[in-house]
C-alpha positions as CSV (number, residue, x, y, z in Angstrom):
1,M,84.2,83.4,91.5
2,E,87.7,84.1,92.5
3,E,90.3,81.5,91.7
4,E,93.9,80.6,92.6
5,W,96.5,78.5,90.9
6,I,98.4,75.7,92.5
7,A,101.4,74.4,90.6
8,G,103.8,71.4,90.9
9,K,103.4,67.8,91.8
10,H,103.8,68.2,95.6
11,S,101.6,71.3,95.9
12,V,98.7,69.8,93.9
13,T,99.0,66.4,95.7
14,E,98.9,68.0,99.1
15,A,96.0,70.2,98.1
16,L,94.0,67.1,97.0
17,R,94.9,65.3,100.3
18,S,94.0,68.2,102.5
19,G,90.5,68.5,101.0
20,R,91.1,71.9,99.4
21,T,88.4,72.7,96.8
22,I,89.9,72.2,93.4
23,N,87.8,73.0,90.3
24,K,90.0,71.7,87.5
25,I,93.5,70.2,86.9
26,W,95.6,70.7,83.8
27,I,98.2,68.2,82.8
28,A,100.8,68.9,80.2
29,D,101.0,66.4,77.3
30,T,104.7,66.1,77.9
31,A,104.5,65.6,81.7
32,Q,106.2,62.5,83.1
33,K,103.6,59.7,83.7
34,H,105.0,58.6,87.1
35,L,104.6,62.2,88.4
36,T,101.1,62.7,87.2
37,Q,99.4,59.3,87.4
38,P,98.8,59.4,91.2
39,I,97.3,62.9,90.9
40,I,95.1,61.9,88.0
41,S,93.9,58.8,90.0
42,E,93.1,60.9,93.1
43,A,91.4,63.6,91.0
44,K,89.2,61.1,89.2
45,K,88.1,59.6,92.6
46,L,87.1,63.1,93.7
47,G,85.3,63.9,90.4
48,I,87.6,66.7,89.5
49,V,87.8,67.6,85.8
50,I,91.2,66.9,84.2
51,Q,92.4,68.4,80.9
52,H,95.5,67.5,79.0
53,V,97.0,70.6,77.3
54,D,100.1,71.8,75.6
55,K,102.9,72.7,78.1
56,R,103.0,76.2,76.8
57,K,99.5,76.9,78.2
58,L,100.7,76.0,81.7
59,D,103.8,78.2,81.2
60,Q,101.5,81.1,80.4
61,T,99.1,80.3,83.2
62,V,101.8,80.3,86.0
63,P,104.7,82.2,84.4
64,G,108.1,81.6,86.1
65,I,106.9,78.7,88.2
66,Q,108.4,75.2,87.8
67,H,105.0,73.5,87.5
68,Q,106.3,70.0,86.5
69,G,103.4,69.8,84.0
70,V,100.7,70.0,86.7
71,V,98.6,73.0,87.4
72,A,95.3,73.2,89.4
73,Q,92.6,75.8,89.6
74,A,91.5,76.0,93.2
75,A,89.2,78.0,95.5
76,P,90.9,81.0,97.2
77,Y,93.2,80.2,100.0
78,A,91.3,80.2,103.3
79,Y,93.0,82.4,105.9
80,V,92.2,81.7,109.6
81,E,91.8,83.9,112.7
82,V,94.5,84.0,115.4
83,E,91.9,82.5,117.8
84,D,91.7,79.5,115.5
85,I,95.4,78.9,115.8
86,L,95.3,79.1,119.6
87,A,92.3,76.8,119.6
88,A,94.1,74.2,117.5
89,A,97.0,74.1,120.0
90,K,94.6,73.7,122.9
91,A,92.8,70.9,121.1
92,K,96.1,69.0,120.8
93,N,96.9,69.8,124.5
94,E,100.1,71.6,123.4
95,H,101.6,74.9,124.3
96,P,101.0,77.3,121.4
97,F,103.9,77.7,119.0
98,L,103.3,80.5,116.5
99,I,105.4,82.3,113.9
100,L,104.9,86.0,113.5
101,L,106.3,87.5,110.3
102,D,107.0,91.2,110.4
103,E,106.8,92.3,106.8
104,I,108.4,89.3,105.1
105,E,107.9,90.3,101.5
106,D,109.5,87.6,99.4
107,P,107.0,84.8,98.6
108,H,109.9,82.3,98.4
109,N,110.8,83.1,102.0
110,L,107.2,82.8,103.1
111,G,106.9,79.4,101.4
112,S,110.1,78.1,102.9
113,I,109.0,79.3,106.4
114,L,105.6,77.5,106.0
115,R,107.4,74.3,105.0
116,T,109.7,74.4,108.1
117,A,106.7,75.4,110.3
118,D,104.9,72.3,109.3
119,C,108.1,70.1,109.8
120,T,108.6,71.6,113.3
121,G,105.0,71.4,114.5
122,A,104.2,75.1,114.6
123,H,100.5,75.6,115.1
124,G,100.3,78.6,112.7
125,V,101.8,81.6,111.0
126,I,100.6,85.2,111.4
127,V,101.3,87.9,108.8
128,P,100.2,91.5,108.5
129,K,97.8,92.4,105.7
130,R,100.0,95.2,104.5
131,R,103.6,95.1,103.2
132,S,103.7,91.3,103.5
133,A,103.7,88.4,101.0
134,A,100.3,86.7,100.7
135,V,99.7,83.1,100.0
136,T,100.2,82.7,96.2
137,V,101.1,80.0,93.7
138,T,104.8,80.8,94.3
139,V,104.4,80.4,98.1
140,S,102.5,77.2,97.6
141,K,105.1,75.7,95.3
142,T,108.0,76.8,97.5
143,S,106.3,75.3,100.6
144,A,106.0,71.9,98.8
145,G,102.3,71.8,99.7
146,A,102.9,72.7,103.4
147,V,100.6,75.7,102.9
148,E,97.7,73.3,102.9
149,Y,98.5,72.2,106.5
150,V,99.9,75.3,108.3
151,P,97.1,77.8,109.1
152,V,97.9,81.4,108.2
153,A,96.2,84.4,109.8
154,R,96.3,87.9,108.3
155,V,96.0,90.7,110.8
156,S,95.6,94.4,110.4
157,N,97.9,95.3,113.3
158,L,100.8,93.0,114.3
159,A,101.6,95.0,117.4
160,Q,98.0,94.7,118.7
161,T,98.1,91.0,117.9
162,I,101.2,90.6,120.1
163,D,99.4,92.3,122.9
164,R,96.5,89.8,122.6
165,L,98.9,86.9,122.5
166,K,100.6,88.2,125.7
167,E,97.2,88.3,127.4
168,E,96.9,84.6,126.5
169,G,100.2,83.9,128.2
170,V,102.2,83.6,125.1
171,W,105.9,84.5,125.4
172,V,107.0,86.7,122.4
173,V,110.5,86.0,121.2
174,G,112.1,88.3,118.6
175,T,115.1,87.5,116.4
176,D,117.5,90.4,116.2
177,V,121.2,90.6,115.2
178,T,121.9,93.1,117.9
179,A,120.5,90.9,120.7
180,N,122.7,89.9,123.7
181,E,121.1,86.5,124.3
182,G,121.8,83.5,122.0
183,V,119.2,81.2,120.6
184,F,120.4,77.9,122.0
185,G,119.6,76.5,125.4
186,N,118.1,79.6,126.9
187,G,114.9,78.0,128.1
188,V,112.4,80.4,126.5
189,F,110.9,77.9,124.0
190,T,109.3,75.2,126.2
191,G,106.1,77.1,127.1
192,P,103.7,79.0,124.9
193,V,105.8,80.9,122.4
194,A,105.5,83.3,119.4
195,L,108.6,83.6,117.3
196,V,109.0,86.9,115.5
197,I,110.9,87.0,112.2
198,G,111.7,90.5,110.8
199,N,111.8,91.9,107.3
200,E,114.5,90.5,104.9
201,N,116.4,93.8,104.9
202,K,115.3,96.0,107.8
203,G,114.6,93.3,110.4
204,M,111.8,93.9,112.9
205,G,110.2,97.3,113.1
206,R,111.0,99.4,116.2
207,L,107.5,99.0,117.8
208,I,107.5,95.2,117.2
209,R,111.0,94.9,118.7
210,E,109.9,96.8,121.8
211,K,107.0,94.6,122.3
212,C,109.1,91.4,122.4
213,D,109.6,89.8,125.8
214,V,113.1,88.7,124.8
215,L,115.4,89.2,121.9
216,I,117.7,86.4,120.7
217,K,120.3,86.1,118.0
218,L,122.0,83.3,116.1
219,P,125.8,82.8,116.6
220,M,127.8,84.0,113.6
221,Q,131.4,82.8,112.8
222,G,131.9,83.9,109.3
223,Q,132.4,87.2,107.5
224,I,128.7,87.8,106.8
225,N,126.7,88.7,109.8
226,S,123.2,87.8,108.7
227,L,121.2,84.8,107.3
228,N,118.4,84.7,104.8
229,A,115.2,85.2,106.7
230,S,113.7,81.8,106.0
231,V,117.0,80.0,106.9
232,A,117.3,82.0,110.2
233,A,113.6,81.2,111.0
234,G,114.3,77.5,110.3
235,V,117.2,77.3,112.7
236,V,115.2,78.9,115.5
237,M,112.1,76.8,114.8
238,Y,114.1,73.6,115.1
239,E,115.5,74.9,118.4
240,V,111.9,75.3,119.6
241,L,111.2,71.7,118.6
242,R,114.5,70.4,120.2
243,S,113.7,72.3,123.4
244,R,110.2,70.8,123.6
245,Q,111.3,67.3,122.8
246,A,114.0,67.5,125.5
247,Q,111.3,68.2,128.1
248,E,109.1,65.2,127.2
């Protein structure tokens, strides 16, 4: 059976709360009790095997991850279909709010975007299957467990997916440093919307840019004319949330 690793207090806690299938949890002998006791208690209630091990074993299991002495072995992450995300919005009687990532390759950026997507009420994130970060232990840790709550769909062709969303009445908004229109107060976020965030270095691909209904940019006052992809995505996501709350 395939397996995936989840590391860190928040990530493991949210995986337990969300009902993710967890096979086993390892706790480092040196882990702080106040961090691990709630996890141990919840795991015991669910009948999950807990093993106390040397911290070095966890360092080797998830190299380079700040695991806080807690690592879980879980069932593979369950991606969804785009239709599932649209259905979730409909079930809540809300206009769809989706995030489309055009070749975001850094797992830390994907994790941060998922965390903000959860905070701002986005219904889901769509990523291409190729040349894109997948949901990994690094993404889970960076998202602080938000990956357990924000549905992620992987698609073969992002351009075709945009066409399908347009057929569903979704307005596709791309972020681009060369755009003429600003992000704030332009009225494009109150209805069904899909926000497109481009690659960390190249931005959106030409075809994806051409398929957007409107392009927007963030105002820049300093010497550097671009933001980290996850920071830029966060600013725009909060403008979507602000615009929608202003309409209520």
